[in-house]
PQR file of N, CA, C, O and H, with PARSE charges and radii, in Angstrom:
ATOM      1  N   MET A   1     111.508 116.154  93.402 -0.4000 1.5000
ATOM      2  CA  MET A   1     110.334 116.211  92.554 -0.0000 2.0000
ATOM      3  C   MET A   1     109.848 117.639  92.499  0.5500 1.7000
ATOM      4  O   MET A   1     109.893 118.368  93.491 -0.5500 1.4000
ATOM      5  N   ALA A   2     109.395 118.021  91.357 -0.4000 1.5000
ATOM      6  CA  ALA A   2     108.903 119.379  91.145 -0.0000 2.0000
ATOM      7  C   ALA A   2     107.607 119.583  91.904  0.5500 1.7000
ATOM      8  O   ALA A   2     106.783 118.674  92.008 -0.5500 1.4000
ATOM      9  H   ALA A   2     109.359 117.429  90.552  0.4000 1.0000
ATOM     10  N   SER A   3     107.439 120.755  92.418 -0.4000 1.5000
ATOM     11  CA  SER A   3     106.232 121.101  93.151 -0.0000 2.0000
ATOM     12  C   SER A   3     105.239 121.769  92.208  0.5500 1.7000
ATOM     13  O   SER A   3     105.605 122.609  91.385 -0.5500 1.4000
ATOM     14  H   SER A   3     108.109 121.494  92.333  0.4000 1.0000
ATOM     15  N   LEU A   4     104.004 121.386  92.343 -0.4000 1.5000
ATOM     16  CA  LEU A   4     102.954 121.983  91.527 -0.0000 2.0000
ATOM     17  C   LEU A   4     102.237 123.027  92.350  0.5500 1.7000
ATOM     18  O   LEU A   4     101.758 122.758  93.451 -0.5500 1.4000
ATOM     19  H   LEU A   4     103.707 120.704  93.012  0.4000 1.0000
ATOM     20  N   ALA A   5     102.172 124.201  91.806 -0.4000 1.5000
ATOM     21  CA  ALA A   5     101.491 125.277  92.510 -0.0000 2.0000
ATOM     22  C   ALA A   5     100.427 125.857  91.599  0.5500 1.7000
ATOM     23  O   ALA A   5     100.682 126.189  90.441 -0.5500 1.4000
ATOM     24  H   ALA A   5     102.561 124.420  90.911  0.4000 1.0000
ATOM     25  N   ILE A   6      99.234 125.969  92.146 -0.4000 1.5000
ATOM     26  CA  ILE A   6      98.157 126.598  91.403 -0.0000 2.0000
ATOM     27  C   ILE A   6      97.851 127.904  92.113  0.5500 1.7000
ATOM     28  O   ILE A   6      97.324 127.916  93.225 -0.5500 1.4000
ATOM     29  H   ILE A   6      99.027 125.699  93.086  0.4000 1.0000
ATOM     30  N   THR A   7      98.182 128.981  91.466 -0.4000 1.5000
ATOM     31  CA  THR A   7      97.876 130.285  92.005 -0.0000 2.0000
ATOM     32  C   THR A   7      96.934 130.973  91.035  0.5500 1.7000
ATOM     33  O   THR A   7      97.186 131.050  89.833 -0.5500 1.4000
ATOM     34  H   THR A   7      98.610 128.971  90.562  0.4000 1.0000
ATOM     35  N   VAL A   8      95.870 131.456  91.581 -0.4000 1.5000
ATOM     36  CA  VAL A   8      94.871 132.117  90.747 -0.0000 2.0000
ATOM     37  C   VAL A   8      94.557 133.466  91.353  0.5500 1.7000
ATOM     38  O   VAL A   8      94.071 133.563  92.479 -0.5500 1.4000
ATOM     39  H   VAL A   8      95.665 131.393  92.558  0.4000 1.0000
ATOM     40  N   ALA A   9      94.841 134.497  90.595 -0.4000 1.5000
ATOM     41  CA  ALA A   9      94.462 135.835  91.029 -0.0000 2.0000
ATOM     42  C   ALA A   9      92.958 135.998  90.808  0.5500 1.7000
ATOM     43  O   ALA A   9      92.349 135.226  90.067 -0.5500 1.4000
ATOM     44  H   ALA A   9      95.236 134.418  89.680  0.4000 1.0000
ATOM     45  N   ALA A  10      92.385 136.963  91.427 -0.4000 1.5000
ATOM     46  CA  ALA A  10      90.941 137.159  91.341 -0.0000 2.0000
ATOM     47  C   ALA A  10      90.476 137.379  89.908  0.5500 1.7000
ATOM     48  O   ALA A  10      89.357 137.000  89.562 -0.5500 1.4000
ATOM     49  H   ALA A  10      92.880 137.590  92.029  0.4000 1.0000
ATOM     50  N   SER A  11      91.305 137.980  89.075 -0.4000 1.5000
ATOM     51  CA  SER A  11      90.877 138.294  87.717 -0.0000 2.0000
ATOM     52  C   SER A  11      91.293 137.233  86.691  0.5500 1.7000
ATOM     53  O   SER A  11      90.971 137.366  85.510 -0.5500 1.4000
ATOM     54  H   SER A  11      92.213 138.288  89.356  0.4000 1.0000
ATOM     55  N   GLU A  12      91.996 136.194  87.119 -0.4000 1.5000
ATOM     56  CA  GLU A  12      92.468 135.165  86.202 -0.0000 2.0000
ATOM     57  C   GLU A  12      91.591 133.924  86.245  0.5500 1.7000
ATOM     58  O   GLU A  12      90.954 133.626  87.256 -0.5500 1.4000
ATOM     59  H   GLU A  12      92.257 136.086  88.078  0.4000 1.0000
ATOM     60  N   ASP A  13      91.571 133.207  85.124 -0.4000 1.5000
ATOM     61  CA  ASP A  13      90.898 131.912  85.088 -0.0000 2.0000
ATOM     62  C   ASP A  13      91.808 130.869  85.721  0.5500 1.7000
ATOM     63  O   ASP A  13      93.030 130.981  85.627 -0.5500 1.4000
ATOM     64  H   ASP A  13      92.088 133.449  84.304  0.4000 1.0000
ATOM     65  N   PRO A  14      91.237 129.863  86.359 -0.5600 1.5000
ATOM     66  CA  PRO A  14      92.077 128.805  86.934  0.2800 2.0000
ATOM     67  C   PRO A  14      92.809 128.035  85.827  0.5500 1.7000
ATOM     68  O   PRO A  14      92.321 127.921  84.702 -0.5500 1.4000
ATOM     69  N   VAL A  15      93.972 127.519  86.168 -0.4000 1.5000
ATOM     70  CA  VAL A  15      94.790 126.774  85.221 -0.0000 2.0000
ATOM     71  C   VAL A  15      94.726 125.299  85.584  0.5500 1.7000
ATOM     72  O   VAL A  15      94.892 124.927  86.746 -0.5500 1.4000
ATOM     73  H   VAL A  15      94.368 127.611  87.081  0.4000 1.0000
ATOM     74  N   ASP A  16      94.483 124.464  84.583 -0.4000 1.5000
ATOM     75  CA  ASP A  16      94.423 123.020  84.797 -0.0000 2.0000
ATOM     76  C   ASP A  16      95.834 122.480  84.978  0.5500 1.7000
ATOM     77  O   ASP A  16      96.653 122.605  84.068 -0.5500 1.4000
ATOM     78  H   ASP A  16      94.347 124.767  83.639  0.4000 1.0000
ATOM     79  N   PRO A  17      96.147 121.877  86.138 -0.5600 1.5000
ATOM     80  CA  PRO A  17      97.502 121.374  86.369  0.2800 2.0000
ATOM     81  C   PRO A  17      97.755 120.001  85.739  0.5500 1.7000
ATOM     82  O   PRO A  17      98.895 119.537  85.732 -0.5500 1.4000
ATOM     83  N   LYS A  18      96.719 119.342  85.209 -0.4000 1.5000
ATOM     84  CA  LYS A  18      96.882 117.977  84.717 -0.0000 2.0000
ATOM     85  C   LYS A  18      97.925 117.840  83.605  0.5500 1.7000
ATOM     86  O   LYS A  18      98.732 116.913  83.674 -0.5500 1.4000
ATOM     87  H   LYS A  18      95.792 119.719  85.215  0.4000 1.0000
ATOM     88  N   PRO A  19      97.960 118.707  82.582 -0.5600 1.5000
ATOM     89  CA  PRO A  19      98.997 118.550  81.551  0.2800 2.0000
ATOM     90  C   PRO A  19     100.417 118.612  82.117  0.5500 1.7000
ATOM     91  O   PRO A  19     101.297 117.873  81.675 -0.5500 1.4000
ATOM     92  N   GLU A  20     100.634 119.480  83.077 -0.4000 1.5000
ATOM     93  CA  GLU A  20     101.956 119.586  83.704 -0.0000 2.0000
ATOM     94  C   GLU A  20     102.287 118.316  84.479  0.5500 1.7000
ATOM     95  O   GLU A  20     103.414 117.824  84.416 -0.5500 1.4000
ATOM     96  H   GLU A  20      99.920 120.081  83.436  0.4000 1.0000
ATOM     97  N   VAL A  21     101.314 117.786  85.207 -0.4000 1.5000
ATOM     98  CA  VAL A  21     101.524 116.566  85.981 -0.0000 2.0000
ATOM     99  C   VAL A  21     101.775 115.382  85.040  0.5500 1.7000
ATOM    100  O   VAL A  21     102.615 114.528  85.327 -0.5500 1.4000
ATOM    101  H   VAL A  21     100.399 118.185  85.258  0.4000 1.0000
ATOM    102  N   GLU A  22     101.051 115.330  83.921 -0.4000 1.5000
ATOM    103  CA  GLU A  22     101.263 114.246  82.955 -0.0000 2.0000
ATOM    104  C   GLU A  22     102.690 114.277  82.410  0.5500 1.7000
ATOM    105  O   GLU A  22     103.312 113.228  82.242 -0.5500 1.4000
ATOM    106  H   GLU A  22     100.369 116.023  83.688  0.4000 1.0000
ATOM    107  N   GLU A  23     103.204 115.458  82.138 -0.4000 1.5000
ATOM    108  CA  GLU A  23     104.588 115.566  81.649 -0.0000 2.0000
ATOM    109  C   GLU A  23     105.568 115.046  82.689  0.5500 1.7000
ATOM    110  O   GLU A  23     106.570 114.423  82.337 -0.5500 1.4000
ATOM    111  H   GLU A  23     102.698 116.310  82.274  0.4000 1.0000
ATOM    112  N   LEU A  24     105.294 115.295  83.965 -0.4000 1.5000
ATOM    113  CA  LEU A  24     106.165 114.790  85.030 -0.0000 2.0000
ATOM    114  C   LEU A  24     106.112 113.269  85.112  0.5500 1.7000
ATOM    115  O   LEU A  24     107.093 112.641  85.509 -0.5500 1.4000
ATOM    116  H   LEU A  24     104.480 115.802  84.251  0.4000 1.0000
ATOM    117  N   GLY A  25     104.992 112.674  84.747 -0.4000 1.5000
ATOM    118  CA  GLY A  25     104.829 111.220  84.832 -0.0000 2.0000
ATOM    119  C   GLY A  25     105.399 110.456  83.654  0.5500 1.7000
ATOM    120  O   GLY A  25     105.649 109.256  83.770 -0.5500 1.4000
ATOM    121  H   GLY A  25     104.195 113.185  84.425  0.4000 1.0000
ATOM    122  N   LYS A  26     105.613 111.110  82.526 -0.4000 1.5000
ATOM    123  CA  LYS A  26     106.091 110.405  81.325 -0.0000 2.0000
ATOM    124  C   LYS A  26     107.411 109.672  81.536  0.5500 1.7000
ATOM    125  O   LYS A  26     107.536 108.536  81.078 -0.5500 1.4000
ATOM    126  H   LYS A  26     105.410 112.084  82.431  0.4000 1.0000
ATOM    127  N   PRO A  27     108.397 110.256  82.200 -0.5600 1.5000
ATOM    128  CA  PRO A  27     109.642 109.492  82.416  0.2800 2.0000
ATOM    129  C   PRO A  27     109.433 108.228  83.249  0.5500 1.7000
ATOM    130  O   PRO A  27     110.167 107.254  83.081 -0.5500 1.4000
ATOM    131  N   ARG A  28     108.457 108.229  84.133 -0.4000 1.5000
ATOM    132  CA  ARG A  28     108.184 107.055  84.963 -0.0000 2.0000
ATOM    133  C   ARG A  28     107.520 105.934  84.169  0.5500 1.7000
ATOM    134  O   ARG A  28     107.468 104.792  84.627 -0.5500 1.4000
ATOM    135  H   ARG A  28     107.861 109.020  84.269  0.4000 1.0000
ATOM    136  N   CYS A  29     107.020 106.255  82.995 -0.4000 1.5000
ATOM    137  CA  CYS A  29     106.312 105.272  82.170 -0.0000 2.0000
ATOM    138  C   CYS A  29     107.131 104.903  80.934  0.5500 1.7000
ATOM    139  O   CYS A  29     106.575 104.542  79.896 -0.5500 1.4000
ATOM    140  H   CYS A  29     107.063 107.183  82.624  0.4000 1.0000
ATOM    141  N   ALA A  30     108.444 104.995  81.053 -0.4000 1.5000
ATOM    142  CA  ALA A  30     109.328 104.720  79.917 -0.0000 2.0000
ATOM    143  C   ALA A  30     109.192 103.280  79.432  0.5500 1.7000
ATOM    144  O   ALA A  30     109.269 103.029  78.229 -0.5500 1.4000
ATOM    145  H   ALA A  30     108.896 105.287  81.896  0.4000 1.0000
ATOM    146  N   LYS A  31     108.994 102.344  80.333 -0.4000 1.5000
ATOM    147  CA  LYS A  31     108.866 100.928  79.949 -0.0000 2.0000
ATOM    148  C   LYS A  31     107.664 100.742  79.018  0.5500 1.7000
ATOM    149  O   LYS A  31     107.772 100.062  77.998 -0.5500 1.4000
ATOM    150  H   LYS A  31     108.932 102.548  81.310  0.4000 1.0000
ATOM    151  N   GLN A  32     106.533 101.337  79.361 -0.4000 1.5000
ATOM    152  CA  GLN A  32     105.337 101.240  78.536 -0.0000 2.0000
ATOM    153  C   GLN A  32     105.531 101.968  77.205  0.5500 1.7000
ATOM    154  O   GLN A  32     105.051 101.505  76.170 -0.5500 1.4000
ATOM    155  H   GLN A  32     106.446 101.889  80.191  0.4000 1.0000
ATOM    156  N   TRP A  33     106.228 103.101  77.226 -0.4000 1.5000
ATOM    157  CA  TRP A  33     106.490 103.852  76.000 -0.0000 2.0000
ATOM    158  C   TRP A  33     107.355 103.032  75.038  0.5500 1.7000
ATOM    159  O   TRP A  33     107.090 102.991  73.837 -0.5500 1.4000
ATOM    160  H   TRP A  33     106.618 103.478  78.066  0.4000 1.0000
ATOM    161  N   LEU A  34     108.378 102.388  75.572 -0.4000 1.5000
ATOM    162  CA  LEU A  34     109.250 101.575  74.729 -0.0000 2.0000
ATOM    163  C   LEU A  34     108.492 100.379  74.148  0.5500 1.7000
ATOM    164  O   LEU A  34     108.712 100.005  72.996 -0.5500 1.4000
ATOM    165  H   LEU A  34     108.593 102.422  76.548  0.4000 1.0000
ATOM    166  N   ALA A  35     107.606  99.784  74.936 -0.4000 1.5000
ATOM    167  CA  ALA A  35     106.794  98.669  74.430 -0.0000 2.0000
ATOM    168  C   ALA A  35     105.886  99.151  73.306  0.5500 1.7000
ATOM    169  O   ALA A  35     105.710  98.454  72.307 -0.5500 1.4000
ATOM    170  H   ALA A  35     107.427 100.088  75.871  0.4000 1.0000
ATOM    171  N   TYR A  36     105.316 100.325  73.461 -0.4000 1.5000
ATOM    172  CA  TYR A  36     104.460 100.890  72.422 -0.0000 2.0000
ATOM    173  C   TYR A  36     105.261 101.175  71.157  0.5500 1.7000
ATOM    174  O   TYR A  36     104.828 100.829  70.058 -0.5500 1.4000
ATOM    175  H   TYR A  36     105.459 100.891  74.273  0.4000 1.0000
ATOM    176  N   GLN A  37     106.415 101.798  71.303 -0.4000 1.5000
ATOM    177  CA  GLN A  37     107.255 102.114  70.147 -0.0000 2.0000
ATOM    178  C   GLN A  37     107.712 100.854  69.424  0.5500 1.7000
ATOM    179  O   GLN A  37     107.773 100.825  68.195 -0.5500 1.4000
ATOM    180  H   GLN A  37     106.767 102.080  72.196  0.4000 1.0000
ATOM    181  N   SER A  38     108.030  99.819  70.183 -0.4000 1.5000
ATOM    182  CA  SER A  38     108.418  98.539  69.587 -0.0000 2.0000
ATOM    183  C   SER A  38     107.266  97.954  68.784  0.5500 1.7000
ATOM    184  O   SER A  38     107.469  97.434  67.686 -0.5500 1.4000
ATOM    185  H   SER A  38     107.981  99.843  71.182  0.4000 1.0000
ATOM    186  N   CYS A  39     106.074  98.036  69.322 -0.4000 1.5000
ATOM    187  CA  CYS A  39     104.887  97.543  68.629 -0.0000 2.0000
ATOM    188  C   CYS A  39     104.640  98.334  67.352  0.5500 1.7000
ATOM    189  O   CYS A  39     104.338  97.753  66.310 -0.5500 1.4000
ATOM    190  H   CYS A  39     105.909  98.458  70.213  0.4000 1.0000
ATOM    191  N   VAL A  40     104.766  99.640  67.425 -0.4000 1.5000
ATOM    192  CA  VAL A  40     104.553 100.481  66.246 -0.0000 2.0000
ATOM    193  C   VAL A  40     105.519 100.083  65.135  0.5500 1.7000
ATOM    194  O   VAL A  40     105.141 100.019  63.966 -0.5500 1.4000
ATOM    195  H   VAL A  40     105.011 100.113  68.271  0.4000 1.0000
ATOM    196  N   LYS A  41     106.756  99.818  65.507 -0.4000 1.5000
ATOM    197  CA  LYS A  41     107.750  99.416  64.514 -0.0000 2.0000
ATOM    198  C   LYS A  41     107.367  98.082  63.876  0.5500 1.7000
ATOM    199  O   LYS A  41     107.467  97.920  62.660 -0.5500 1.4000
ATOM    200  H   LYS A  41     107.064  99.870  66.457  0.4000 1.0000
ATOM    201  N   ARG A  42     106.924  97.122  64.703 -0.4000 1.5000
ATOM    202  CA  ARG A  42     106.489  95.822  64.177 -0.0000 2.0000
ATOM    203  C   ARG A  42     105.305  95.973  63.235  0.5500 1.7000
ATOM    204  O   ARG A  42     105.262  95.335  62.183 -0.5500 1.4000
ATOM    205  H   ARG A  42     106.842  97.253  65.691  0.4000 1.0000
ATOM    206  N   VAL A  43     104.346  96.811  63.604 -0.4000 1.5000
ATOM    207  CA  VAL A  43     103.147  96.998  62.791 -0.0000 2.0000
ATOM    208  C   VAL A  43     103.503  97.688  61.475  0.5500 1.7000
ATOM    209  O   VAL A  43     102.955  97.352  60.426 -0.5500 1.4000
ATOM    210  H   VAL A  43     104.380  97.329  64.459  0.4000 1.0000
ATOM    211  N   ASP A  44     104.418  98.650  61.533 -0.4000 1.5000
ATOM    212  CA  ASP A  44     104.840  99.329  60.299 -0.0000 2.0000
ATOM    213  C   ASP A  44     105.488  98.358  59.320  0.5500 1.7000
ATOM    214  O   ASP A  44     105.381  98.530  58.106 -0.5500 1.4000
ATOM    215  H   ASP A  44     104.864  98.923  62.385  0.4000 1.0000
ATOM    216  N   GLU A  45     106.156  97.342  59.849 -0.4000 1.5000
ATOM    217  CA  GLU A  45     106.825  96.357  58.997 -0.0000 2.0000
ATOM    218  C   GLU A  45     105.889  95.231  58.569  0.5500 1.7000
ATOM    219  O   GLU A  45     106.272  94.388  57.758 -0.5500 1.4000
ATOM    220  H   GLU A  45     106.243  97.203  60.835  0.4000 1.0000
ATOM    221  N   ASP A  46     104.677  95.205  59.097 -0.4000 1.5000
ATOM    222  CA  ASP A  46     103.706  94.151  58.796 -0.0000 2.0000
ATOM    223  C   ASP A  46     103.090  94.383  57.419  0.5500 1.7000
ATOM    224  O   ASP A  46     102.573  95.465  57.142 -0.5500 1.4000
ATOM    225  H   ASP A  46     104.366  95.890  59.756  0.4000 1.0000
ATOM    226  N   SER A  47     103.146  93.380  56.567 -0.4000 1.5000
ATOM    227  CA  SER A  47     102.606  93.527  55.217 -0.0000 2.0000
ATOM    228  C   SER A  47     101.101  93.267  55.156  0.5500 1.7000
ATOM    229  O   SER A  47     100.436  93.710  54.221 -0.5500 1.4000
ATOM    230  H   SER A  47     103.567  92.501  56.792  0.4000 1.0000
ATOM    231  N   VAL A  48     100.560  92.551  56.147 -0.4000 1.5000
ATOM    232  CA  VAL A  48      99.132  92.240  56.152 -0.0000 2.0000
ATOM    233  C   VAL A  48      98.313  93.466  56.554  0.5500 1.7000
ATOM    234  O   VAL A  48      97.251  93.721  55.984 -0.5500 1.4000
ATOM    235  H   VAL A  48     101.101  92.191  56.907  0.4000 1.0000
ATOM    236  N   GLY A  49      98.800  94.216  57.525 -0.4000 1.5000
ATOM    237  CA  GLY A  49      98.145  95.452  57.933 -0.0000 2.0000
ATOM    238  C   GLY A  49      96.963  95.291  58.865  0.5500 1.7000
ATOM    239  O   GLY A  49      96.142  96.202  58.980 -0.5500 1.4000
ATOM    240  H   GLY A  49      99.663  94.009  57.988  0.4000 1.0000
ATOM    241  N   GLN A  50      96.856  94.156  59.532 -0.4000 1.5000
ATOM    242  CA  GLN A  50      95.725  93.958  60.441 -0.0000 2.0000
ATOM    243  C   GLN A  50      96.130  94.024  61.910  0.5500 1.7000
ATOM    244  O   GLN A  50      95.271  93.889  62.781 -0.5500 1.4000
ATOM    245  H   GLN A  50      97.523  93.417  59.439  0.4000 1.0000
ATOM    246  N   ASN A  51      97.386  94.225  62.205 -0.4000 1.5000
ATOM    247  CA  ASN A  51      97.841  94.335  63.585 -0.0000 2.0000
ATOM    248  C   ASN A  51      97.721  95.776  64.049  0.5500 1.7000
ATOM    249  O   ASN A  51      97.673  96.702  63.239 -0.5500 1.4000
ATOM    250  H   ASN A  51      98.084  94.335  61.497  0.4000 1.0000
ATOM    251  N   HIS A  52      97.675  95.953  65.359 -0.4000 1.5000
ATOM    252  CA  HIS A  52      97.571  97.292  65.932 -0.0000 2.0000
ATOM    253  C   HIS A  52      98.242  97.312  67.297  0.5500 1.7000
ATOM    254  O   HIS A  52      98.595  96.264  67.838 -0.5500 1.4000
ATOM    255  H   HIS A  52      97.715  95.201  66.017  0.4000 1.0000
ATOM    256  N   CYS A  53      98.413  98.484  67.841 -0.4000 1.5000
ATOM    257  CA  CYS A  53      99.099  98.671  69.124 -0.0000 2.0000
ATOM    258  C   CYS A  53      98.198  99.320  70.158  0.5500 1.7000
ATOM    259  O   CYS A  53      98.677 100.036  71.038 -0.5500 1.4000
ATOM    260  H   CYS A  53      98.126  99.335  67.402  0.4000 1.0000
ATOM    261  N   THR A  54      96.919  99.082  70.064 -0.4000 1.5000
ATOM    262  CA  THR A  54      95.965  99.720  70.974 -0.0000 2.0000
ATOM    263  C   THR A  54      96.255  99.378  72.433  0.5500 1.7000
ATOM    264  O   THR A  54      96.214 100.256  73.294 -0.5500 1.4000
ATOM    265  H   THR A  54      96.530  98.501  69.349  0.4000 1.0000
ATOM    266  N   GLY A  55      96.545  98.125  72.712 -0.4000 1.5000
ATOM    267  CA  GLY A  55      96.819  97.707  74.090 -0.0000 2.0000
ATOM    268  C   GLY A  55      98.020  98.411  74.678  0.5500 1.7000
ATOM    269  O   GLY A  55      97.975  98.886  75.813 -0.5500 1.4000
ATOM    270  H   GLY A  55      96.579  97.412  72.011  0.4000 1.0000
ATOM    271  N   GLN A  56      99.088  98.480  73.917 -0.4000 1.5000
ATOM    272  CA  GLN A  56     100.295  99.138  74.392 -0.0000 2.0000
ATOM    273  C   GLN A  56     100.062 100.647  74.571  0.5500 1.7000
ATOM    274  O   GLN A  56     100.590 101.257  75.501 -0.5500 1.4000
ATOM    275  H   GLN A  56      99.125  98.093  72.996  0.4000 1.0000
ATOM    276  N   TYR A  57      99.276 101.231  73.683 -0.4000 1.5000
ATOM    277  CA  TYR A  57      98.948 102.649  73.787 -0.0000 2.0000
ATOM    278  C   TYR A  57      98.185 102.923  75.085  0.5500 1.7000
ATOM    279  O   TYR A  57      98.493 103.866  75.813 -0.5500 1.4000
ATOM    280  H   TYR A  57      98.847 100.736  72.928  0.4000 1.0000
ATOM    281  N   PHE A  58      97.194 102.090  75.356 -0.4000 1.5000
ATOM    282  CA  PHE A  58      96.414 102.271  76.586 -0.0000 2.0000
ATOM    283  C   PHE A  58      97.242 101.976  77.828  0.5500 1.7000
ATOM    284  O   PHE A  58      97.038 102.611  78.862 -0.5500 1.4000
ATOM    285  H   PHE A  58      96.943 101.324  74.764  0.4000 1.0000
ATOM    286  N   ASP A  59      98.171 101.027  77.749 -0.4000 1.5000
ATOM    287  CA  ASP A  59      99.063 100.763  78.884 -0.0000 2.0000
ATOM    288  C   ASP A  59      99.896 101.999  79.215  0.5500 1.7000
ATOM    289  O   ASP A  59     100.057 102.360  80.381 -0.5500 1.4000
ATOM    290  H   ASP A  59      98.337 100.511  76.908  0.4000 1.0000
ATOM    291  N   TYR A  60     100.422 102.639  78.175 -0.4000 1.5000
ATOM    292  CA  TYR A  60     101.242 103.842  78.366 -0.0000 2.0000
ATOM    293  C   TYR A  60     100.430 104.957  79.007  0.5500 1.7000
ATOM    294  O   TYR A  60     100.846 105.531  80.013 -0.5500 1.4000
ATOM    295  H   TYR A  60     100.292 102.345  77.228  0.4000 1.0000
ATOM    296  N   TRP A  61      99.277 105.267  78.431 -0.4000 1.5000
ATOM    297  CA  TRP A  61      98.478 106.361  78.983 -0.0000 2.0000
ATOM    298  C   TRP A  61      97.847 105.994  80.321  0.5500 1.7000
ATOM    299  O   TRP A  61      97.590 106.881  81.135 -0.5500 1.4000
ATOM    300  H   TRP A  61      98.939 104.801  77.613  0.4000 1.0000
ATOM    301  N   GLY A  62      97.591 104.717  80.568 -0.4000 1.5000
ATOM    302  CA  GLY A  62      97.103 104.285  81.873 -0.0000 2.0000
ATOM    303  C   GLY A  62      98.142 104.534  82.953  0.5500 1.7000
ATOM    304  O   GLY A  62      97.810 104.953  84.061 -0.5500 1.4000
ATOM    305  H   GLY A  62      97.800 103.997  79.906  0.4000 1.0000
ATOM    306  N   CYS A  63      99.404 104.273  82.624 -0.4000 1.5000
ATOM    307  CA  CYS A  63     100.502 104.543  83.559 -0.0000 2.0000
ATOM    308  C   CYS A  63     100.577 106.033  83.883  0.5500 1.7000
ATOM    309  O   CYS A  63     100.708 106.420  85.044 -0.5500 1.4000
ATOM    310  H   CYS A  63      99.674 103.932  81.723  0.4000 1.0000
ATOM    311  N   ILE A  64     100.493 106.852  82.857 -0.4000 1.5000
ATOM    312  CA  ILE A  64     100.543 108.308  83.066 -0.0000 2.0000
ATOM    313  C   ILE A  64      99.331 108.777  83.867  0.5500 1.7000
ATOM    314  O   ILE A  64      99.464 109.605  84.769 -0.5500 1.4000
ATOM    315  H   ILE A  64     100.387 106.537  81.914  0.4000 1.0000
ATOM    316  N   ASP A  65      98.157 108.254  83.543 -0.4000 1.5000
ATOM    317  CA  ASP A  65      96.947 108.648  84.275 -0.0000 2.0000
ATOM    318  C   ASP A  65      97.019 108.248  85.745  0.5500 1.7000
ATOM    319  O   ASP A  65      96.589 109.012  86.610 -0.5500 1.4000
ATOM    320  H   ASP A  65      98.049 107.582  82.811  0.4000 1.0000
ATOM    321  N   ASN A  66      97.554 107.064  86.044 -0.4000 1.5000
ATOM    322  CA  ASN A  66      97.694 106.645  87.447 -0.0000 2.0000
ATOM    323  C   ASN A  66      98.622 107.583  88.198  0.5500 1.7000
ATOM    324  O   ASN A  66      98.330 107.977  89.327 -0.5500 1.4000
ATOM    325  H   ASN A  66      97.903 106.443  85.342  0.4000 1.0000
ATOM    326  N   PHE A  67      99.744 107.945  87.575 -0.4000 1.5000
ATOM    327  CA  PHE A  67     100.672 108.885  88.202 -0.0000 2.0000
ATOM    328  C   PHE A  67      99.991 110.224  88.434  0.5500 1.7000
ATOM    329  O   PHE A  67     100.060 110.783  89.528 -0.5500 1.4000
ATOM    330  H   PHE A  67      99.981 107.625  86.658  0.4000 1.0000
ATOM    331  N   ALA A  68      99.330 110.738  87.396 -0.4000 1.5000
ATOM    332  CA  ALA A  68      98.686 112.050  87.490 -0.0000 2.0000
ATOM    333  C   ALA A  68      97.576 112.049  88.536  0.5500 1.7000
ATOM    334  O   ALA A  68      97.446 113.000  89.307 -0.5500 1.4000
ATOM    335  H   ALA A  68      99.274 110.283  86.507  0.4000 1.0000
ATOM    336  N   ALA A  69      96.783 110.994  88.566 -0.4000 1.5000
ATOM    337  CA  ALA A  69      95.678 110.936  89.527 -0.0000 2.0000
ATOM    338  C   ALA A  69      96.199 110.992  90.954  0.5500 1.7000
ATOM    339  O   ALA A  69      95.663 111.721  91.788 -0.5500 1.4000
ATOM    340  H   ALA A  69      96.888 110.221  87.940  0.4000 1.0000
ATOM    341  N   ASN A  70      97.244 110.223  91.235 -0.4000 1.5000
ATOM    342  CA  ASN A  70      97.804 110.238  92.595 -0.0000 2.0000
ATOM    343  C   ASN A  70      98.299 111.623  92.973  0.5500 1.7000
ATOM    344  O   ASN A  70      98.047 112.087  94.084 -0.5500 1.4000
ATOM    345  H   ASN A  70      97.680 109.630  90.558  0.4000 1.0000
ATOM    346  N   LYS A  71      98.997 112.286  92.065 -0.4000 1.5000
ATOM    347  CA  LYS A  71      99.528 113.618  92.364 -0.0000 2.0000
ATOM    348  C   LYS A  71      98.416 114.652  92.505  0.5500 1.7000
ATOM    349  O   LYS A  71      98.475 115.509  93.386 -0.5500 1.4000
ATOM    350  H   LYS A  71      99.202 111.909  91.162  0.4000 1.0000
ATOM    351  N   LEU A  72      97.409 114.577  91.648 -0.4000 1.5000
ATOM    352  CA  LEU A  72      96.323 115.558  91.716 -0.0000 2.0000
ATOM    353  C   LEU A  72      95.465 115.363  92.953  0.5500 1.7000
ATOM    354  O   LEU A  72      95.062 116.345  93.576 -0.5500 1.4000
ATOM    355  H   LEU A  72      97.362 113.881  90.932  0.4000 1.0000
ATOM    356  N   PHE A  73      95.171 114.113  93.330 -0.4000 1.5000
ATOM    357  CA  PHE A  73      94.344 113.883  94.502 -0.0000 2.0000
ATOM    358  C   PHE A  73      95.086 114.146  95.797  0.5500 1.7000
ATOM    359  O   PHE A  73      94.457 114.423  96.818 -0.5500 1.4000
ATOM    360  H   PHE A  73      95.498 113.315  92.823  0.4000 1.0000
ATOM    361  N   GLU A  74      96.421 114.065  95.780 -0.4000 1.5000
ATOM    362  CA  GLU A  74      97.182 114.448  96.966 -0.0000 2.0000
ATOM    363  C   GLU A  74      96.918 115.907  97.332  0.5500 1.7000
ATOM    364  O   GLU A  74      96.890 116.274  98.507 -0.5500 1.4000
ATOM    365  H   GLU A  74      96.932 113.841  94.950  0.4000 1.0000
ATOM    366  N   ARG A  75      96.727 116.718  96.318 -0.4000 1.5000
ATOM    367  CA  ARG A  75      96.516 118.147  96.538 -0.0000 2.0000
ATOM    368  C   ARG A  75      95.128 118.447  97.080  0.5500 1.7000
ATOM    369  O   ARG A  75      94.913 119.509  97.663 -0.5500 1.4000
ATOM    370  H   ARG A  75      96.749 116.421  95.363  0.4000 1.0000
ATOM    371  N   LEU A  76      94.193 117.539  96.903 -0.4000 1.5000
ATOM    372  CA  LEU A  76      92.825 117.767  97.362 -0.0000 2.0000
ATOM    373  C   LEU A  76      92.628 117.417  98.830  0.5500 1.7000
ATOM    374  O   LEU A  76      91.662 117.861  99.452 -0.5500 1.4000
ATOM    375  H   LEU A  76      94.368 116.676  96.429  0.4000 1.0000
ATOM    376  N   LYS A  77      93.524 116.636  99.377 -0.4000 1.5000
ATOM    377  CA  LYS A  77      93.370 116.191 100.777 -0.0000 2.0000
ATOM    378  C   LYS A  77      93.578 117.312 101.739  0.5500 1.7000
ATOM    379  O   LYS A  77      93.486 117.111 102.950 -0.5500 1.4000
ATOM    380  H   LYS A  77      94.309 116.276  98.872  0.4000 1.0000
TER
END
């Protein structure tokens, strides 16, 4: 697993590590991503237009957020 390092020189602004951690978590959430993509395809083919994929979208980002939170809070201990 890749190591996250936050180094801040005295004259630099701190860098938010969350986007990097989220990218590391995306492969672990492939199941949720595929479910979301499948839903999007179904909705695109829907002629009524009242269906949506909000639940699957939140499942995907919830998975990424759980991964990111664990990694970020490990660094605070």
